[in-house]
C-alpha positions as CSV (number, residue, x, y, z in Angstrom):
1,M,5.7,-17.3,10.7
2,D,7.6,-20.5,11.2
3,L,10.7,-20.3,9.0
4,S,12.0,-23.6,10.2
5,I,10.5,-25.2,7.1
6,F,12.9,-23.2,5.0
7,N,15.7,-25.6,4.6
8,F,17.8,-26.7,1.7
9,K,15.9,-29.9,1.2
10,K,12.5,-28.3,1.0
11,R,13.8,-25.2,-0.9
12,A,14.7,-27.5,-3.8
13,K,11.0,-28.3,-4.2
14,M,9.8,-24.7,-4.0
15,S,9.1,-22.3,-6.9
16,P,11.5,-19.4,-7.3
17,R,8.8,-17.1,-6.2
18,A,8.3,-19.1,-2.9
19,V,12.1,-19.1,-2.3
20,R,12.2,-15.3,-2.7
21,F,9.3,-15.0,-0.3
22,F,11.0,-17.0,2.4
23,H,14.3,-15.2,1.9
24,A,12.5,-11.9,2.3
25,M,10.5,-13.0,5.4
26,D,13.8,-14.3,6.9
27,A,15.1,-10.7,6.5
28,V,12.0,-9.4,8.2
29,E,12.6,-11.6,11.2
30,K,16.2,-10.4,11.4
31,V,15.0,-6.8,11.5
32,I,12.5,-7.7,14.2
33,A,15.3,-9.3,16.3
34,E,17.5,-6.2,16.0
35,N,14.8,-3.5,16.4
36,R,11.1,-4.3,16.0
37,R,10.2,-0.7,15.8
38,Q,11.8,-0.5,12.4
39,L,9.5,-3.1,10.9
40,P,7.5,-0.4,9.0
41,A,10.7,0.4,7.1
42,M,10.5,-3.1,5.6
43,V,7.2,-2.1,4.1
44,R,8.8,0.8,2.4
45,I,11.8,-1.1,1.1
46,M,9.5,-3.8,-0.4
47,M,7.0,-1.4,-1.9
48,R,8.9,1.7,-3.1
49,P,9.9,0.0,-6.4
50,V,6.2,-0.8,-7.0
51,A,5.2,2.8,-6.3
52,A,7.9,4.0,-8.8
53,E,6.6,1.6,-11.4
54,F,3.1,2.8,-11.0
55,A,4.1,6.5,-11.1
56,R,6.1,6.2,-14.4
57,H,3.9,3.8,-16.2
58,A,2.1,6.4,-18.3
59,L,5.4,7.8,-19.6
60,F,5.8,4.7,-21.8
61,H,2.3,4.9,-23.4
62,E,-0.1,7.1,-25.3
63,R,-2.8,8.7,-23.3
64,H,-5.3,6.3,-21.7
65,Q,-3.4,3.3,-23.2
66,D,-2.4,0.3,-21.0
67,K,-3.5,2.0,-17.8
68,V,-2.3,0.6,-14.5
69,F,-4.6,0.9,-11.4
70,F,-4.5,-0.4,-7.9
71,E,-7.4,-2.8,-7.4
72,F,-7.6,-4.4,-4.0
73,D,-9.3,-7.6,-5.3
74,K,-6.6,-8.2,-7.8
75,F,-3.7,-7.1,-5.7
76,F,-4.7,-9.1,-2.6
77,F,-7.9,-11.2,-2.8
78,N,-11.6,-10.7,-3.4
79,T,-13.3,-8.7,-0.7
80,V,-16.7,-10.5,-1.1
81,R,-15.5,-14.1,-1.3
82,P,-16.1,-16.0,2.0
83,I,-12.9,-16.4,4.0
84,S,-14.2,-17.7,7.3
85,Q,-15.7,-21.1,7.9
86,D,-19.1,-19.5,8.7
87,G,-19.1,-17.8,5.3
88,R,-18.0,-14.2,6.1
89,S,-16.0,-12.2,3.6
90,L,-13.6,-9.4,4.3
91,L,-16.3,-6.9,3.8
92,D,-18.2,-8.6,6.6
93,M,-15.3,-8.3,9.0
94,P,-15.3,-5.6,11.7
95,G,-13.1,-2.6,11.1
96,F,-12.4,-3.1,7.4
97,R,-14.1,0.1,6.5
98,G,-13.3,1.7,9.8
99,G,-12.7,5.3,8.8
100,P,-14.5,6.5,5.6
101,G,-14.9,10.2,6.0
102,D,-13.9,10.1,9.7
103,P,-11.2,12.8,10.3
104,S,-10.1,11.1,13.6
105,K,-9.0,8.0,11.6
106,Q,-7.0,9.7,8.8
107,Y,-3.3,9.9,8.5
108,R,-0.7,12.4,7.3
109,L,1.6,10.8,4.8
110,D,5.0,12.1,3.9
111,L,5.6,12.0,0.1
112,A,9.3,11.6,0.7
113,R,8.9,8.7,3.0
114,D,5.6,6.7,2.8
115,V,4.5,4.4,0.1
116,V,1.8,6.0,-2.0
117,L,0.7,4.3,-5.2
118,T,-0.2,6.9,-7.8
119,Q,-2.0,6.0,-11.0
120,P,-1.4,8.7,-13.7
121,W,-2.8,7.7,-17.1
122,D,-2.0,10.8,-19.2
123,R,1.6,11.1,-20.4
124,E,1.3,14.8,-21.3
125,K,-0.4,15.7,-18.1
126,L,2.2,13.8,-16.0
127,T,5.1,15.5,-17.8
128,R,3.4,18.9,-17.4
129,N,3.0,18.3,-13.6
130,V,6.6,17.2,-13.2
131,A,7.7,20.4,-14.9
132,D,5.4,22.6,-12.8
133,V,5.5,21.0,-9.4
134,G,8.7,20.9,-7.3
135,S,11.5,22.8,-5.7
136,Q,12.6,23.9,-9.2
137,G,9.1,23.7,-10.6
138,L,7.4,26.5,-12.6
139,K,4.5,26.7,-10.1
140,G,6.2,25.8,-6.8
141,Q,6.3,22.9,-4.5
142,F,3.5,20.4,-4.0
143,L,0.6,21.6,-1.9
144,A,-2.3,19.3,-1.1
145,N,-5.8,20.5,-1.9
146,Y,-9.4,19.3,-2.1
147,N,-8.7,17.4,-5.3
148,H,-6.3,15.1,-3.6
149,K,-7.9,11.9,-2.3
150,V,-5.8,9.0,-0.9
151,H,-7.0,5.7,0.6
152,F,-4.9,4.1,3.3
153,L,-4.7,0.4,4.3
154,L,-3.7,-0.9,7.7
155,P,-2.0,-2.7,9.3
156,F,1.0,-2.3,7.0
157,G,0.4,1.2,5.8
158,L,-0.1,1.1,2.0
159,A,-1.7,4.1,0.3
160,W,-3.2,4.6,-3.1
161,V,-4.4,7.7,-4.9
162,V,-8.0,8.0,-6.1
163,G,-7.9,11.7,-6.9
164,G,-5.0,14.0,-8.0
165,N,-2.8,11.2,-9.4
166,H,-0.7,13.4,-11.7
167,S,0.1,16.1,-9.2
168,I,0.8,13.7,-6.3
169,A,3.1,11.7,-8.7
170,A,5.0,14.9,-9.3
171,G,5.2,15.5,-5.5
172,L,6.6,12.0,-5.0
173,C,9.1,12.6,-7.8
174,D,10.2,15.8,-6.0
175,G,10.2,14.1,-2.6
176,F,8.4,17.0,-1.0
177,G,5.0,17.5,0.7
178,S,2.4,15.6,2.5
179,V,-1.2,14.5,2.0
180,V,-3.9,13.6,4.5
181,T,-5.8,10.4,3.7
182,S,-9.5,10.5,2.9
183,E,-10.4,7.0,3.9
184,T,-8.7,4.4,6.0
185,F,-9.3,0.6,5.7
186,D,-8.0,-2.2,8.0
187,I,-7.7,-5.8,7.0
188,S,-6.5,-7.0,10.4
189,A,-9.6,-9.1,11.0
190,A,-8.7,-11.2,7.9
191,Y,-5.5,-12.7,9.4
192,P,-7.1,-15.6,11.3
193,Y,-8.6,-16.8,8.1
194,V,-6.1,-16.1,5.3
195,T,-2.5,-16.8,4.8
196,Y,0.0,-16.3,2.0
197,D,2.0,-19.5,1.3
198,G,4.8,-18.0,-0.9
199,T,2.8,-18.1,-4.1
200,S,-0.9,-17.6,-3.3
201,F,-3.4,-16.3,-0.8
202,V,-5.0,-19.3,0.8
203,R,-8.1,-19.8,3.0
204,K,-6.9,-21.4,6.2
205,H,-9.9,-23.7,7.0
206,D,-9.9,-25.6,3.8
207,G,-6.8,-24.6,1.8
208,A,-8.8,-23.0,-1.0
209,V,-6.7,-20.6,-3.1
210,L,-8.2,-17.1,-3.0
211,N,-5.8,-15.5,-5.4
212,R,-2.4,-15.9,-6.9
213,P,-1.5,-12.3,-7.1
214,E,0.4,-11.0,-10.1
215,R,2.7,-9.1,-7.8
216,E,4.6,-11.1,-5.3
217,E,5.0,-8.0,-3.1
218,A,1.3,-8.4,-2.2
219,G,2.0,-11.6,-0.3
220,L,5.1,-10.1,1.4
221,L,3.1,-7.0,2.4
222,F,0.3,-9.1,3.8
223,E,2.6,-11.3,5.9
224,I,4.7,-8.3,7.2
225,G,1.3,-6.9,8.3
226,R,0.7,-10.2,10.2
227,R,4.0,-9.8,12.1
228,M,3.2,-6.2,12.8
229,L,0.0,-7.3,14.5
230,E,1.7,-10.2,16.4
231,I,4.4,-8.0,17.9
232,D,2.2,-4.9,18.3
233,V,4.2,-2.6,16.0
234,P,1.8,-0.2,14.2
235,Y,2.6,1.6,11.0
236,D,4.5,4.7,11.9
237,A,2.6,7.5,10.0
238,P,1.0,10.1,12.3
239,L,-2.7,10.6,12.6
240,A,-3.7,13.9,11.1
241,N,-5.5,16.3,13.3
242,A,-9.0,17.6,12.4
243,E,-7.6,21.0,11.3
244,E,-5.2,19.4,8.8
245,Y,-8.0,17.2,7.4
246,W,-10.5,19.9,6.9
247,A,-7.9,22.4,5.6
248,Q,-7.0,20.0,2.8
249,R,-10.7,19.2,2.1
250,N,-11.6,22.9,1.8
251,S,-8.5,24.2,0.1
252,K,-9.1,25.6,-3.4
253,M,-5.4,26.3,-3.9
254,V,-4.2,24.5,-7.0
255,T,-0.5,24.2,-7.9
256,I,-1.1,23.0,-11.5
């Protein structure tokens, strides 16, 4: 990303959101200059507040009211809308759904370290899990089982829960345990066709706005991913081995 355009004269014409974006990307470049291997840490510092917000959302509402869910099309841009000049969408791109159900392409995520978006919707169930799961919990520390299903998005390493939201949220709160992803997706093929300009996802070949995401972190995450690809720094979670994958899939042990 060319940050030379970020000068005082042009900054005066930018929206506050765009100014924050360029400040943040300038910080990303400074980390790269010092130690490029730590670039995945910038993903975590950007996204941990979002993960915390998702995890606690249900505490403020009655059961099933004002639910918050991660939806790729709203968080980033529509997966079926054409992004290339020849009319291909992200779903048409190679590798996007590279690892559904494939144990060799799943990752082991550390709940104390990696960004995992949980989506609990039941306040009572969430509080019961927080009381039960943990180092001081009534039923012991978090242990992943067949009910826990997590999707993982490369290149920047964002995960979101599609099964076991309340117990995984409790594990995150306790900062203990790990979970093996169930499906891995990769949006690397989209980068030649899409950019984030500080406020919106934009189709490169004609400047069409694909989405102005509600969360500005989405654009930051996307552009950090671009830099990870450009300088060949993969997200630093380890691949799970087949034994770990199948042990979780077949485990009937339930901590809650």
